C-alpha positions in Angstrom: 0.6 -12.3 -18.2 0.1 -14.6 -21.2 2.4 -14.7 -24.1 0.0 -12.7 -26.3 -0.1 -9.9 -23.7 3.7 -10.0 -23.5 3.9 -9.4 -27.3 1.9 -6.3 -26.7 4.3 -5.2 -24.1 7.2 -5.5 -26.5 5.5 -2.9 -28.7 3.9 -0.4 -26.4 3.6 -1.2 -22.8 0.4 0.6 -22.1 -1.3 -1.3 -24.9 -0.3 -4.6 -23.3 -1.7 -3.4 -20.0 -5.0 -2.7 -21.6 -5.0 -6.0 -23.4 -4.1 -7.9 -20.3 -7.0 -6.3 -18.5 -9.4 -7.9 -20.9 -8.9 -11.5 -19.8 -12.1 -12.8 -18.4 -11.0 -14.4 -15.2 -13.0 -14.7 -12.0 -11.8 -12.5 -9.1 -13.3 -10.2 -6.5 -13.3 -6.5 -7.5 -11.3 -4.1 -5.4 -10.3 -0.5 -5.5 -7.0 0.2 -7.3 -4.0 0.0 -5.0 -2.4 3.4 -4.4 0.6 4.3 -6.5 3.8 4.9 -4.6 7.1 6.4 -5.7 9.6 3.6 -6.1 12.8 3.8 -4.2 15.6 4.5 -6.7 17.8 1.4 -7.1 21.3 1.3 -5.7 23.6 3.1 -8.1 21.0 5.7 -9.2 21.6 9.3 -8.2 19.5 12.3 -9.3 21.2 14.7 -11.7 22.4 18.0 -10.1 19.8 20.8 -10.3 22.3 23.0 -12.1 22.5 20.7 -15.0 21.5 22.6 -18.1 19.7 21.2 -21.2 21.6 20.9 -24.4 21.6 23.8 -26.9 20.8 22.7 -30.4 23.2 23.3 -33.3 20.7 25.8 -34.8 20.6 27.8 -31.6 24.4 27.6 -31.1 24.9 29.2 -34.6 23.1 32.3 -33.5 25.1 32.8 -30.3 28.1 35.3 -30.4 31.5 33.6 -30.4 33.4 33.6 -27.2 36.5 35.9 -27.1 39.6 34.0 -28.1 41.3 34.9 -24.8 38.3 33.9 -22.7 39.4 31.7 -19.8 35.9 30.3 -19.2 35.9 26.6 -19.6 33.6 25.3 -22.4 30.6 23.6 -20.7 30.3 19.9 -21.5 27.8 19.0 -24.2 24.6 17.4 -22.8 23.9 14.6 -25.2 20.6 13.5 -23.5 17.4 13.3 -25.5 15.1 16.2 -24.7 12.6 14.4 -22.4 10.8 16.6 -19.9 11.4 15.5 -16.3 8.1 15.4 -14.5 6.0 14.9 -17.5 2.8 12.8 -16.8 0.5 11.5 -19.5 -2.7 9.9 -18.4 -4.8 7.6 -20.6 -8.1 5.9 -20.6 -8.5 2.5 -22.3 -11.3 0.9 -24.3 -11.0 -2.9 -24.8 -13.3 -4.7 -27.2 -15.9 -1.9 -27.0 -15.9 -1.7 -23.2 -15.2 1.9 -22.5 -13.0 3.2 -19.7 -12.0 -0.2 -18.4 -8.4 0.8 -17.4 -6.4 3.9 -16.5 -2.9 4.1 -17.8 -0.1 6.6 -16.9 3.3 7.3 -18.4 5.7 9.4 -16.4 9.2 10.7 -16.8 10.2 10.4 -13.2 13.6 12.2 -13.6 17.2 12.0 -14.8 20.3 11.0 -12.9 23.3 8.8 -12.8 22.8 5.1 -13.0 26.0 3.0 -12.3 28.1 5.7 -13.9 25.9 6.4 -16.9 23.5 9.3 -17.4 20.0 7.8 -17.4 16.3 8.7 -17.5 14.0 7.0 -15.0 10.7 6.2 -16.9 7.6 4.8 -15.3 4.2 3.4 -16.4 1.2 2.5 -14.2 -1.9 0.5 -15.2 -5.1 -0.2 -13.2 -8.3 -1.8 -14.3 -11.6 -0.1 -13.4 -15.1 -1.4 -12.7 -17.0 -3.2 -14.2 -14.0 -5.0 -15.6 -12.2 -4.8 -12.3 -14.8 -7.0 -10.8 -13.6 -9.9 -12.9 -9.9 -8.9 -13.5 -8.0 -6.9 -10.9 -4.8 -5.5 -12.3 -2.4 -3.0 -10.6 0.9 -3.0 -12.5 3.9 -0.7 -12.3 6.9 -0.7 -14.7 10.2 1.2 -14.2 12.8 1.7 -16.8 16.3 3.2 -16.3 17.4 4.0 -19.9 20.5 5.6 -21.3 20.0 9.4 -21.5 21.4 9.7 -25.1 20.0 6.6 -26.8 17.3 5.3 -24.4 18.9 1.8 -24.5 17.7 -0.1 -21.5 20.0 -0.3 -18.5 17.5 -1.8 -16.1 13.9 -2.8 -16.4 11.6 -3.5 -13.5 8.1 -5.0 -13.3 6.0 -4.7 -10.2 2.9 -6.7 -11.0 -0.3 -7.3 -9.0 -2.9 -9.3 -10.9 -5.8 -11.1 -9.3 -4.1 -10.8 -5.9 -0.9 -12.4 -7.1 2.2 -10.2 -6.9 5.3 -10.6 -9.0 8.6 -8.6 -8.6 11.1 -8.6 -11.5 14.3 -6.5 -11.6 16.4 -7.2 -14.6 19.8 -5.6 -15.4 20.5 -5.5 -19.1 23.9 -6.8 -20.2 25.5 -7.3 -23.6 28.7 -8.9 -22.1 27.7 -10.4 -18.8 30.1 -8.0 -17.1 27.9 -5.0 -16.4 27.4 -4.4 -12.6 24.1 -5.4 -11.1 22.6 -4.9 -7.7 22.1 -8.0 -5.5 18.3 -8.0 -6.1 18.6 -7.8 -9.9 19.0 -10.6 -12.3 21.0 -10.3 -15.5 19.2 -10.3 -18.9 21.5 -10.9 -21.9 20.5 -8.6 -24.7 21.8 -7.3 -28.0 23.6 -3.9 -28.1 21.1 -1.0 -28.3 18.2 -3.0 -26.9 15.4 -0.9 -25.4 12.6 -1.9 -23.0 9.0 -0.9 -23.8 9.1 2.4 -21.9 12.4 3.4 -23.5 11.0 2.4 -27.0 7.9 4.6 -26.5 10.0 7.7 -25.6 12.5 6.9 -28.4 9.7 6.9 -31.0 8.7 10.3 -29.9 12.2 11.6 -30.5 12.8 10.1 -34.0 12.9 12.7 -36.8 10.3 11.0 -39.0 11.0 13.5 -41.8 14.4 12.0 -42.2 13.9 8.5 -40.9 10.7 7.0 -42.1 11.4 3.6 -40.5 13.3 2.3 -37.5 14.0 -1.1 -36.1 15.2 -2.0 -32.7 15.6 -5.0 -30.4 13.1 -4.7 -27.6 13.2 -6.8 -24.4 9.8 -7.0 -22.6 11.0 -8.6 -19.4 10.5 -12.1 -20.8 11.8 -12.3 -24.4 13.8 -10.3 -27.0 11.9 -9.2 -30.1 12.7 -7.3 -33.2 10.4 -4.3 -33.4 10.0 -2.2 -36.5 8.2 1.1 -36.6 7.3 2.9 -39.8 5.7 6.3 -40.6 2.4 5.9 -42.4 1.7 8.4 -45.2 -0.3 11.6 -44.5 -1.6 12.9 -41.2 -4.9 12.4 -39.3 -7.0 14.5 -37.1 -8.0 12.7 -33.9 -10.3 13.7 -31.0 -9.5 12.3 -27.6 -10.6 13.5 -24.1 -7.6 15.7 -23.9 -8.6 17.6 -27.1 -8.2 17.6 -30.9 -4.9 16.9 -32.5 -3.3 16.6 -35.9 -1.2 13.5 -35.7 1.3 11.3 -37.5 0.7 7.6 -37.5 3.4 5.1 -36.7 2.7 1.5 -37.5 4.5 -1.0 -35.3 5.3 -4.6 -36.3 6.8 -7.3 -34.0 9.1 -10.1 -35.2 9.9 -13.2 -33.2 13.0 -15.0 -34.4 12.7 -13.3 -37.7 9.0 -14.2 -38.2 6.5 -11.4 -38.1 3.6 -11.8 -35.6 0.9 -11.7 -38.2 -2.0 -11.9 -35.8 -1.1 -8.7 -34.0 -0.8 -5.1 -35.2 -0.2 -1.8 -33.4 -0.6 1.9 -34.3 0.8 4.9 -32.4 -0.6 8.4 -33.1 1.9 11.2 -32.2 0.7 14.8 -32.1 2.3 17.1 -34.5 3.4 19.4 -31.7 6.8 20.2 -30.2 6.5 17.4 -27.6 5.3 14.8 -30.1 2.8 13.7 -27.5 1.4 10.2 -27.9 -2.4 10.7 -28.0 -3.8 7.4 -29.3 -2.5 3.9 -29.1 -4.3 1.0 -30.8 -3.8 -2.7 -30.7 -5.5 -5.4 -32.8 -5.0 -8.9 -31.5 -6.7 -12.3 -31.9 -8.4 -12.1 -28.5 -9.2 -8.4 -28.2 -8.8 -4.9 -29.7 -7.7 -2.0 -27.5 -7.7 1.7 -27.9 -5.9 3.9 -25.5 -6.7 7.7 -25.6 -4.9 10.6 -23.9 -7.0 11.9 -21.0 -4.7 14.7 -19.9 -1.1 15.7 -19.8 0.9 17.8 -17.3 
């Protein structure tokens, strides 16, 4: 991917995939490669089925107090963010007025233990479609293992197949250089609290925008560390996408490289005003293309 596409990844990974698909390079069109479930990396273990979701403070206040002489052990607090394991969001992308040129999918693969830390396994898949596929074949997969409580990145993987060329990248995030890494992973030195694009997407869904109108976070896209700032736009907007009609909140995303804002690129994320805060539209305006990604279906 070019540097401009990489900037897109730093903000919203699915936008970058759509933008990358736009490049007009000669290649022979082929059918999308089948998606496969990635083997979990060494050190990742699925969470026990009996693990229960956290009970919010509001709900706890309505529960009867336990008897003072009760011998039952107090269950440990589950500090994980309320992602839904098994959630799949499918999108269709329009790039520079070419409709349905790519399919995009975000998936919460599951939750487990990653090298001693509770973590979510997040995935994204991108495929170009004809007629664009005839000139740019792209079948990319991204995997993120992110801290369950903060979605700070623990490991970020890119499995890329573009124009017949395959690239495998497994990067273990480290702030000290002392975090354990599997033999096939390389260390990526990052700032504390750094998220990868998939973790950032899920994090933005879980921000209480009524109390936090703007957030900023270091984001590592697999190549470079950026400062990403997201701010709630005033008002709400009704949008219509293939999945239906939604009232949404708009989140503007700005990207800074070494303290300098990338002025030639802007991003907008539309989150549904529902309990899941579902991302329904993602937009990118860049010098070489504009991309609009719309929710096709969710399950």
